N, C-alpha and C positions, 0 to 999 in steps of 0.2 A: 541451386537456391542463391540468390543475391541478398546480401544483407548489409543495411546501413546501421551504424550504432549512434545513438542520440545521448549526449550528456549534458544535463543542465549542471552548472556549477557556480559556486559563489564563495570566494575567500577560503578556498581548501586546495591551494597548490600543491602541496605534498602528497595529499591523498589522490589528487587528479593525475599526478605523475606516476603514482603507484599503479593505477588503474590502466594507464595507457601502457605500461610496462606489461600488465596481464594481457592486454588485447593484442599487444606486438608478439606475444607468445602463443596466440591462439593456432590450434592446429588447423581449424577451419577458416579459410580466407575470408577477409572482411573488404567489402566494396569500399567503405568510406567510414570515417568516424567524424560526426558533427559534434563540435564542442559549443555550447551556447553559455557565455560567461556573463556574469551580472555583477562581478565584484571589481575592486580596484586592483588587486594584486594578480594582474593576469599573466600568463604564460607568455614569453618572448617567442618569436619565430625559432630562434635557435634552440629552445628548450624543447619544442614539440617536433621540430624537423629531424631530430636525431632518432625518431622512431620511424626507420627508413621503410619497413613493412607496411605502414599505414599511410593511406591518403587522408590527411586531416583537414577539414574545414573549420576555421576558428572565428566565431563571430561574437559580437557583443550584444547584450540585451539590457533592457530595464529590469530591474530586481523583481521578478516574479517567477517562481519555478514553474507554474502552470504557462505562463507566457513563453518561457525558455523551451519548454518540452514541445509546445504547438509550433514553435518557430523551426525547430530542428525537425519535428515530423514533416512539416511542410516541404523543407529543403531536401529531404531524403529522396534518392533516386531509385531506392530498392523496393520490391514489393513486400519485403519483411524488414521489420526494424528491432534491433535489440535496444531496449530502453535500460539505461544504465544510471542509478545514482552514482554520485561521485565519491563515495566512501564504501565501496564494496570490493571484494577480492574475488576473482574467479579463476578457477584452474585453466591450463592450456586446452583441455578437452571439453570444457564446459559448452561452448556454443556447438560444437560437434555433436555432442550428446543430445541437445535440444532438437537439431536438425534430424537427427536418426528418428527421433520421437515423432516429429512432424511427419516424416516419410513414412512411418508406420501406422500413423492416425491423421489421415488427411483431414478428418473433421475438425482437428485441433487448430484454432487460429490465434492462440495464445498458450504459451507453455513456459513453464519457470522450473529452475532447479529449487531443491529445498532450501528455504531462506534461513539461515542461522544467525543468532545474535549470541554475544557472551555474557553470561551471568555467572558470577562466583567462578571464574576462571575456566567455565565449561561453555562450549558451543551448544546451544540448544535451538531446535527447530519448532517445538511445540511445547505446550503448558497442560499436561494431562490433569485431568480431575481425579483425585486420589481419595476424597472423602465425601461421605453421605451428605453431610451438611453442605458442602461446597456445590454438589449436584442440585440438591434441592433448591439452594439459593438461586442458582443460575436459571433452574427450571421455572421457579415460581415467577421471577422477576424478568424472564425472556432476555437474559443476559448472554452476552458472546461467550463462546468456548474455543480455545484454539489449541486442540490436543485431544487425545483418546481419553474415553472414560474408563478409568482403571479401578474405581473403588469397587468394593465387594458386591455381589448379587445377594440381596435379601429382600424380605418384603417392603423395606423401606425404600429401595432403590429401584425395584422392578419397573414401576410404572414410568418413572423418568428415564430408565434406560430404555426401555421398549420405544418410547416416543422418539427418543434420539436415534435409534437404530431404524425406525420407520422413515424418519425425516431425512436421513443421511446428511451431507454437507448442505447448508441452506443458510437463509437469511431469517433471523427471528422476527416474530411480530413487532418487536420494537426496533428492527432494523440492523441488529448487531450480527456479524459473521459468526457461524456456528459451524466449525470444520473439526470434526471429530473423528472421520475417517481418512487415515493415511497409510492404509494397507496396500499391500500389493506393489508392484513396479511404478505406479502411478495413481494419483487420485484426482479428482475434479472438484474445485473449489468455486463457489459462485462469487467469492471475493478472496483475493490473494495479492501480496505485494507485486508490483510490477517494477521494482527497482533493478530487476535483472531478469526481464522477461523478453522472450522473442515473440513479437506480435505482428500480425498483418497490418500493413500500413492502411489498408483499405478501413479495417475496424477502428484504427485510431482516428481515421478522417472523418468517420461517421459518429464517432463518440470522443470528440476532443476533450482536453483537460479544461476545466471550468476556470475562466480567468477572473471570475467574481471573488474566488478564494483569496485568503491572505498570501502574502509573498512566499511564504514557506510552503504553501500548498497542503496545509494539514486536511487530510480527508481526500486528497485529489484523486488517488488510485480508485478509490471506492466509487467515485462519481463517474469515472470511465468505464470501470468493469461492468456495472450493473446494466449497462446498455450493450454489452457484447452479446452476439447470438447465443453462444454458449459460454460455460465458465472456463476457468483457466486450469489447464493440464499442469500437475505439480508431479515432477519425476522424482522419486524417491532416492535414487542412487545418484543424482546430480546436485552437487552441494555449491552454494554460494555463501559466502561470509560478509555480514553487515558490520562494519567496524563501529558504527554510532559516532561519528566523528562530533567532538564536542564543540569545535568553533562553529559559529553562525547555526546554533541550534536552540530552540527554545525551551524554557523550563517545562517540566513535566506536566505541571498544573495547567499552563497556557496551552500546551498541545492538547490536553484533554478537554479543556473548555472550548476550544476551537474545533475539535473533532465532533463534539456534540452538536455544535451549531451548523456544521458541515452535513450531519446526518439528518438532522432536521430539515435543512434546505433541499438536500437531494430527495428526501422522501416526499417532499411537495412537488417537486418538478420532474422526476425520473419515473416513466411507465413501468419499469423493472420493480419499483418500489411501491406499487399501489397498495400492496397488502399491509404495508406499515403505516400505523396510525399514531397521531401525535399522542394521544393518551397512553399508548403502550411505551412510547419513549419516555414519557414523564414517569410511568410506572417503574420503568427499569432504572431510571436515575435515583427513585425513591430506594430502591434497593442498594444502589452505590452509596446513596448518602448514609443510610444505616450502617453501611460497612466503616465508612470514614468516621462517623460518629463514635463507634465501638473503639476505633483506634486513635480517636481524638486527633486526627489529622486536620487540623483547622484550615490549611491551604486548600486541600481538596474539598472540604466542605464547603468553603467559600465558592470555589469554582462551580460545585455541582448546584448550589442553591442559585447562583446567578445565571447559570445555563437553564435551570428550570423555569427561571422568572422569565427570561428571554422568549422561551418557547410558550409558555402558558399564556403570556399577554401578547403574543404575535409580534415581538419585537427583535426578531432574528436579523441581524445587520447584513446578512448574506442575501436573503430575500429582498430587503430595502434596496440594497445596492443593485440588484438585478432588474429591480422595477425601474430605477432611475438610470438604467445602463451603464453604471459605474463599472470599473474593471476590478480594482482591488480594495479590500477594507481590511484593517488590522483590529479585530476585537480585542479589547483589553479587559482584563480582571480589574 
């Protein structure tokens, strides 16, 4: 199997060098590494040529992670592409284990290791539901779940738990990912991070990153994955570490706001989201709004209200940009 690596990056030189060192140590051989840099502080030829085991193509781009990813995918000469965020850490055997999984499961066209992020000095891959109240809140408002349902079984939880067991990993009526089953050696998720995923180039060519989105690409993986022929295989014993580099990262409230707009946008244009209705998106945001009101989180209250207004009154800037053939918009709070 021949594999090209595509890395979009912007003003994260230290993290990029660390990732290249990871790739240099890969047990499985890599045909080429394509770095698409939209920043000003670029690597010099001397800095990346020291990775003697890697064939590196280093190109510049305008500042848009979706444009960068698409450019790298088009350049790739291999039938398989390892998509890499620039702030991840992967072990030497990571790619080899993904290839083994593909060889054992030829139906898989996209496979990822378990995506871990650090919270309170602990690396976590999921956010299990532990309380009855939280379970019912998510059930009633069609909100997303990213972890196992671990609350006690009783007459209060039985209906909701049966529903999620029957549905398995799916996309809710409001469009949010519901991934509750991570049992076994691997699981199949309809939506998962592509930040360290091995994907068929053919799939990425048919379902490219949407260049209408903001330059940070908030929600971009979602728009790609929903048009894949099947979901993403997530291997439970293969780990990737996401370091959440602070530089060139939007505030949490802005990410949240733009992710909602991206969801509404994709629900309108993607065949794979025909079941997602605008009224259900607004209803789910009502649940979020009540939670933020309880916590008196003014910034998130404002972000939710503004997003709801844009959706209800059909003023989503992404939809407007798509109609006028614009490439990138930057929705502001």
